[in-house]
C-alpha positions in Angstrom: 0.0 0.0 0.0 1.3 3.4 -0.9 -0.1 6.8 -0.2 -0.2 9.6 -2.8 3.2 11.0 -3.6 4.2 13.5 -1.0 1.7 12.3 1.6 3.3 12.1 5.0 0.9 11.3 7.8 3.2 11.1 10.8 5.5 13.8 12.1 7.4 12.6 15.2 8.7 15.0 17.9 11.5 13.5 20.0 13.1 15.0 23.1 16.5 14.3 24.6 17.4 14.4 28.3 18.2 18.1 28.2 14.8 19.0 26.8 16.0 19.7 23.2 13.6 18.5 20.5 14.4 16.7 17.3 12.0 15.9 14.4 11.4 13.2 11.9 8.7 12.5 9.3 7.8 8.8 9.4 7.0 7.3 5.9 3.6 5.6 5.6 5.2 2.2 4.6 7.2 2.2 7.8 4.1 3.0 9.8 2.1 0.2 8.2 5.0 -2.3 8.8 5.2 -1.3 12.4 1.4 -1.6 12.9 1.5 -5.1 11.3 4.0 -6.1 13.8 1.8 -4.9 16.7 4.1 -1.9 17.4 3.1 1.7 17.9 2.8 3.7 14.6 5.9 5.8 15.4 9.1 4.5 17.0 9.2 5.4 20.7 13.0 6.0 20.5 14.8 7.4 17.5 18.4 6.6 16.3 19.8 9.2 18.7 18.2 7.4 21.7 15.8 10.3 22.2 12.3 9.5 23.6 9.1 10.2 21.6 7.4 13.3 23.1 4.4 13.0 20.7 3.5 12.7 17.1 1.3 14.8 14.8 -0.8 13.9 11.8 -2.7 16.3 9.4 -5.5 18.1 11.2 -4.0 17.5 14.7 -4.2 20.7 16.9 -1.3 22.1 18.8 -1.0 25.0 21.3 2.0 27.4 21.3 2.4 28.9 24.7 3.9 32.4 25.3 7.4 32.6 26.8 6.0 33.4 30.3 3.1 30.9 30.1 3.2 27.6 31.9 1.3 24.9 29.9 0.4 23.1 33.1 -1.5 26.1 34.5 -3.7 26.8 31.4 -7.4 26.2 31.7 -8.1 24.8 28.3 -11.9 24.9 29.0 -11.7 28.7 29.3 -9.2 30.0 26.8 -9.0 33.8 26.1 -9.3 35.1 22.6 -5.6 35.7 22.5 -4.9 32.1 23.6 -7.2 30.6 20.9 -5.2 32.5 18.3 -2.2 30.4 19.3 -3.9 27.1 18.4 -2.6 25.7 15.1 -3.6 22.8 12.9 -0.9 20.6 11.4 -1.2 20.5 7.6 1.8 18.6 6.3 5.4 17.6 6.9 8.5 16.6 5.0 11.8 15.5 6.5 12.2 17.6 9.7 9.9 20.3 8.5 6.3 20.6 9.7 3.8 23.0 8.4 0.8 24.5 10.2 -2.2 26.9 9.7 -4.0 28.8 12.4 -7.0 26.8 13.5 -9.4 29.5 12.5 -8.2 29.6 8.9 -10.3 27.4 6.6 -9.0 27.9 3.0 -7.8 30.9 1.0 -10.6 32.8 -0.7 -8.4 34.1 -3.4 -5.4 32.3 -4.8 -2.8 34.6 -3.2 -0.1 33.8 -0.7 -1.2 35.0 2.7 1.4 33.2 5.0 4.1 31.6 2.8 4.3 29.2 -0.1 1.0 27.2 -0.4 -0.4 29.1 2.6 1.5 27.0 5.1 3.6 28.2 7.9 6.4 26.8 10.1 6.5 29.9 12.3 3.6 31.3 14.4 2.2 34.8 13.7 4.6 36.0 16.4 7.6 34.5 14.6 8.1 31.5 17.0 9.0 28.2 15.4 5.8 26.2 16.1 7.3 22.7 16.3 9.9 23.8 18.9 7.4 24.9 21.6 4.0 23.4 20.7 2.1 20.9 22.8 -0.4 18.5 21.2 -4.0 18.9 22.0 -6.1 15.8 22.0 -9.8 16.6 21.3 -13.0 14.7 21.1 -15.3 14.7 18.1 -17.0 17.8 19.3 -13.7 19.7 19.6 -13.5 19.6 23.4 -9.9 19.4 24.6 -9.5 16.0 26.4 -5.8 16.1 27.2 -2.6 18.1 26.6 1.0 16.9 26.1 3.2 19.2 28.1 7.0 19.8 27.6 8.0 16.9 29.9 5.8 14.4 27.9 3.3 14.1 30.7 -0.3 13.9 29.5 -2.8 15.7 31.7 -6.4 14.5 31.7 -8.4 16.4 34.3 -6.5 16.0 37.6 -4.7 12.8 36.4 -1.2 12.7 34.7 0.2 9.9 32.5 3.8 9.6 31.3 4.6 9.8 27.5 1.8 7.6 26.1 -0.8 8.4 23.4 -4.3 8.6 24.6 
């Protein structure tokens, strides 16, 4: 089975012991082979022995906190307008690049470039590299945020915390 040329469905974000992130796009044929073997879709440890923080697929939502904002203290059920403007949707990836759109942008009305080539962006509106600081938001079918991956890889669900596992 092969996806359409240029289709990359899994973008892995790894983190070393010092908190530095590294990135990799996982080809679909590798994902399928791993799933056939009963493994997780994305390797939990990369070649550099870094642990998987989380992975993204197209349409996954991420939150980019401000410099002075602690992701653990944010009430995702009561976000301010300014905070909702820092939620981005993953669009595509290639190699170690990952492209996003703001979650409130549907499609371009006129065929002109608003953000960058193909209306995708690697940097937030404020100029911050999204993949370096984002936390993945897990949502239900109605768009309610169920859990958040923070910088340490801990997933918060209500008052409970789970270490580095997809929910």
